[in-house]
ROZARO-343311 format. One line per 5 residues: number of its first residue (from 1); for each residue x negated, y negated, z negated of C-alpha. Coordinates in Angstrom, 3 decimals. Each point is the difference from the previous one (the first is absolute). Example, Ala and Ser with C-alpha at 12.3 -4.5 7.8 and 13.67 -1.06 7.14 Angstrom:
<pts>
1 = -12.300 4.500 -7.800 | -1.370 -3.440 0.660
</pts>
This chain:
<pts>
1 = 25.503 15.547 10.513 | -0.303 -2.253 -3.083 | 0.629 -3.748 -0.020 | -3.746 -0.519 -0.382 | -0.803 2.303 2.933
6 = 2.564 -1.595 2.331 | -1.044 -3.536 -0.879 | -3.683 0.890 0.115 | 0.270 1.286 3.558 | 1.733 -3.202 1.070
11 = -2.552 -2.226 -1.698 | -2.933 1.874 1.546 | 1.489 -0.472 3.464 | 0.600 -3.679 -0.743 | -3.523 -0.573 -1.257
16 = -1.475 1.564 3.122 | -3.567 0.777 0.820 | -0.996 -3.666 0.034 | 1.011 -0.638 -3.624 | -2.775 -1.162 -2.290
21 = -1.066 2.538 -2.631 | 2.192 -0.355 -3.065 | -2.817 -0.932 -2.294 | -2.429 -1.757 2.345 | -1.631 -3.098 -1.438
26 = 0.261 -2.601 2.759 | 0.833 -3.702 -0.170 | 3.741 -0.312 0.428 | 1.713 -1.445 3.039 | 3.189 -1.681 -1.171
31 = 2.894 0.315 2.472 | 2.613 -2.696 0.481 | 2.649 1.880 -1.984 | -2.059 0.240 -3.216 | -0.950 -2.514 -2.685
36 = -3.392 0.879 -1.519 | -1.585 -1.617 -3.052 | -3.385 0.947 -1.442 | -1.680 -0.756 -3.300 | 3.113 -0.452 -2.128
41 = -0.974 0.225 -3.672 | 2.176 2.366 -2.010 | -1.920 0.271 -3.284 | -3.119 -1.382 -1.680 | -1.294 2.459 -2.598
46 = -3.437 -0.898 -1.338 | -0.248 -2.846 2.509 | -0.032 2.389 2.986 | 2.741 -1.766 2.051 | 1.482 3.167 1.486
51 = 1.558 -0.543 3.422 | 2.293 1.685 2.477 | 0.858 -0.322 3.680 | 3.674 0.108 0.992 | 1.768 0.583 3.311
56 = 3.734 -0.454 0.512 | 2.508 -0.215 2.834 | 0.427 -3.477 1.448 | 3.700 0.585 0.659 | 2.751 2.111 -1.527
61 = 2.480 -0.353 -2.790 | -1.813 1.886 -2.745 | -0.588 0.614 -2.762 | -2.511 2.490 1.338 | -1.537 3.069 -1.614
66 = -3.630 -0.448 -1.034 | -3.046 2.253 0.113 | -3.151 -0.697 -2.026 | -3.267 1.416 1.386 | -2.949 0.833 -2.287
71 = -3.426 0.458 1.585 | -2.405 2.836 -0.723 | -3.740 -0.057 -0.595 | -0.719 2.276 -2.944 | 1.304 -2.584 -2.493
76 = -3.247 -1.914 0.516 | 0.261 -1.364 3.544 | 2.451 -0.714 2.809 | 1.917 -3.049 1.200 | 3.693 -0.757 0.260
81 = -0.482 -1.370 3.532 | -0.349 3.557 1.294 | 3.787 0.259 -0.179 | 0.827 -3.349 1.636 | 0.755 1.511 3.402
86 = 2.230 2.697 -1.423 | 1.865 -2.572 -2.104 | 0.677 -1.971 3.182 | 1.297 3.106 1.753 | 2.349 0.674 -2.896
91 = 1.209 -3.597 0.059 | 0.988 0.566 3.625 | 2.121 2.914 -1.205 | 1.940 -2.086 -2.526 | -2.167 0.178 -3.132
96 = -1.824 -2.517 -2.121 | -3.422 1.616 -0.354 | -2.730 -1.011 -2.412 | -3.601 1.142 -0.435 | -1.666 -0.749 -3.328
101 = -3.447 -0.342 -1.539 | -0.758 1.296 -3.486 | -2.918 0.010 -2.414 | -2.676 2.586 0.769 | -2.194 2.336 -2.037
106 = -2.492 0.177 -1.576 | 0.463 -3.551 -1.266 | 3.703 0.662 -0.443 | 0.623 3.668 -0.828 | 3.354 1.724 -0.547
111 = 2.628 -1.261 -0.687 | -0.785 -3.423 1.534 | 1.035 1.085 3.504 | 3.240 1.407 -1.403 | 0.739 -3.279 -1.790
116 = -0.686 -1.925 3.208 | 2.128 2.105 2.335 | 2.881 -0.064 -2.478 | -0.396 -3.778 -0.126 | 0.238 -0.025 3.805
121 = 3.325 1.847 -0.133 | 1.297 -2.391 -2.666 | -1.085 -2.974 2.135 | 1.769 1.454 3.023 | 3.212 0.449 -1.970
126 = -0.264 -3.420 -1.689 | -0.489 -1.700 3.391 | 2.620 2.037 1.824 | 2.282 -2.941 0.763 | -2.858 -2.112 1.395
131 = -1.135 2.661 2.456 | 3.360 1.532 0.891 | -0.612 3.256 -1.888 | 2.587 2.306 -1.537 | -1.448 0.533 -3.517
136 = 1.652 3.424 -0.251 | -1.682 1.289 3.163 | -3.752 -0.165 -0.591 | -2.175 2.903 1.095 | -3.744 0.511 -0.382
141 = -2.718 1.775 1.922 | -3.754 0.353 0.176 | -2.750 2.367 1.021 | -2.660 1.780 -2.069 | -0.533 -2.124 -3.141
146 = 2.883 -2.138 1.248 | 2.133 3.120 0.288 | -0.809 0.821 -3.602 | 0.956 -3.493 -1.153 | 3.215 0.074 2.039
151 = 0.902 3.393 -1.459 | -0.809 -1.200 -3.503 | 2.494 -2.830 0.442 | 2.596 2.526 1.140 | -0.331 2.193 -3.101
156 = -0.450 -2.681 -2.693 | 2.788 -2.467 0.721 | 1.278 0.455 -3.569 | -3.407 0.002 -1.743 | -0.529 -3.387 -1.615
161 = -3.605 0.628 -1.070 | -1.190 -0.409 3.596 | 1.706 -3.319 0.760 | -2.932 -2.214 -0.970 | 0.362 -3.779 -0.168
166 = -0.308 -0.991 3.657 | 3.017 -2.276 0.082 | 3.780 0.194 0.313 | 0.517 1.765 -3.336 | 3.345 1.705 -0.378
171 = 0.335 0.593 3.743 | 0.134 3.686 0.928 | -2.950 1.649 1.740 | 2.075 2.991 1.135 | -0.172 1.037 3.639
176 = 2.741 1.689 1.999 | -2.257 2.481 1.806 | -3.621 0.732 0.885 | -2.061 1.278 2.916 | -3.234 1.412 -1.403
181 = -2.649 0.493 2.688 | -2.682 2.438 -1.229 | -0.058 -1.451 -3.519 | -1.265 2.153 -2.896 | 2.483 1.204 -2.602
186 = -2.144 1.810 -2.604 | -3.440 -1.373 -0.778 | -0.776 2.872 -2.360 | -0.210 2.301 3.039 | -1.815 -2.339 2.381
191 = -3.571 0.912 -0.936 | -1.442 2.667 2.270 | 2.827 -0.494 2.505 | -1.001 -3.496 1.172 | -3.236 -1.207 1.540
196 = -0.018 -3.196 -2.062 | 2.093 0.610 -3.140 | -3.105 0.290 -2.184 | -1.076 -3.450 1.202 | 3.368 -1.770 0.127
201 = 1.951 1.207 -3.011 | -2.539 -0.875 -2.737 | -0.019 -3.580 1.327 | 3.797 -0.205 -0.049 | 0.558 1.905 -3.258
206 = -3.047 -0.948 -2.051 | -1.491 3.472 -0.098 | 0.135 3.452 1.530 | 2.431 2.785 -0.843 | -2.102 1.103 -2.931
211 = -0.270 -3.429 -1.634 | 3.320 -1.579 1.061 | 2.457 2.884 0.446 | 2.879 -1.874 -1.653 | -0.274 -2.840 2.502
216 = -0.179 2.456 2.913 | 3.329 1.416 -1.168 | 1.536 -3.385 -0.762 | -0.957 -1.354 3.445 | 1.384 3.008 1.913
221 = 3.492 -0.470 1.513 | 0.684 3.735 -0.336 | 0.246 -0.299 -3.783 | 2.537 -2.838 0.149 | 2.577 1.763 2.167
226 = 3.529 -0.114 -1.447 | 3.480 0.175 1.534 | -0.170 -3.821 0.183 | -2.808 0.015 2.580 | 0.719 -1.642 3.345
231 = 0.626 2.053 3.167 | -3.361 0.922 1.464 | -1.547 0.858 3.343 | -3.581 1.295 -0.112 | -2.020 0.094 3.223
236 = -3.211 2.015 -0.189 | -2.425 1.775 2.303 | -1.233 3.536 -0.556 | -3.640 -0.918 0.722 | -0.259 -2.864 -2.506
241 = -3.435 0.131 -1.650 | 0.662 -2.933 -2.344 | 3.423 0.889 -1.423 | 0.919 3.661 0.307 | 3.310 0.808 1.696
246 = 1.031 1.990 -3.078 | 0.275 -3.263 -1.948 | 3.076 -0.885 2.092 | 1.406 3.533 -0.323 | -0.144 -0.142 -3.812
251 = 1.653 -3.401 -0.097 | 2.858 0.856 2.345 | 0.662 3.282 -1.797 | 0.180 -1.736 -3.389 | 2.238 -2.772 1.329
256 = 2.382 2.548 1.490 | 0.006 1.988 -3.241 | 1.046 -3.199 -1.777 | 2.897 -0.538 2.409 | -1.689 -2.825 1.919
261 = 0.300 -0.166 3.781 | -3.473 0.738 1.337 | -1.465 0.993 3.358 | -3.461 0.987 1.190 | -1.068 -0.657 3.578
266 = -3.092 2.120 0.602 | -2.223 -0.917 2.936 | -1.935 3.103 0.999 | -3.710 -0.636 0.456 | 0.227 -3.681 -0.950
271 = -2.634 -1.490 -2.246 | -0.155 -3.065 -2.231 | 0.804 -3.129 1.986 | 2.412 0.910 2.763 | -0.899 -0.807 3.589
276 = 1.671 0.248 3.375 | 3.060 2.232 0.116 | -0.187 0.756 -3.725 | 0.211 -3.737 -0.752 | 2.984 -0.369 2.336
281 = 1.797 2.941 -1.618 | -0.674 -1.389 -3.484 | 1.340 -3.455 0.833 | 3.051 1.440 1.725 | 0.777 2.139 -3.049
286 = -0.456 -3.000 -2.283 | 2.514 -2.018 2.019 | 2.555 2.822 0.044 | -0.298 0.460 -3.758 | 0.333 -3.695 -0.817
291 = 2.894 -0.378 2.443 | 1.779 2.840 -1.762 | -0.491 -1.349 -3.512 | -0.102 -3.776 0.448 | 2.359 -0.868 2.848
296 = 3.642 -0.237 -1.030 | 1.413 1.540 3.154 | -2.348 2.976 0.034 | 1.064 3.563 -0.902 | -0.697 0.863 -3.613
</pts>
């Protein structure tokens, strides 16, 4: 049994049947052992005052590993608050967890969201001492469009053209690892395989595949994979009507071919937006993966 499988079983048992779905959007209840701050501004491109929410352990020596959450919503919707509860749960497990807002399409098409999420990583690293974060142990995750943005960060840590000017210049936007939850990897193959690609992608990329093919390629994480990409866990359901399961298969295969540690957790019959047991399994796998790669005393 692999490290992921052993840890996953333990986490599922610990979460139990009463655990909240991993990606449920409910107002957070802050326990006594967590410090939670909301509405912290991390960048201000075009006067948009981008904010994040941050949860961290109230006690402990630190510095702690950090995980940055990026919400989904087809690049044109969604709210960071949907990850507040999961950030709090991670804080209880010894992480500093942040969930971030970013500029949305169609007003702000690609690469604005990339610039913003990279700025969020730079902010996290620049403010590491203030929040008790280890700047060398920052992971990232997200679902759907957020999974795409998280994966893009993981494959473009060395690509200066995507840094933008969202503050903290000269600070690295590299991440140590990524958990990509049903995020697309190749936009050029999304049309005809997704119920909303024809609506969503032209808004994000300024045209369809026929009129903006270059941007579809440039915005696809699959085409940026190199041996320098961060270790990756993809979690994807086989019955996903919005992002086909094959998108994760292609990505993991290319990462492995490049010598990058990559895993695919396939949830049979799961759709887009995990619920119930699928949500519990996904969160448990996320915790096992981040424990392995971000906690100093974990097996590597």
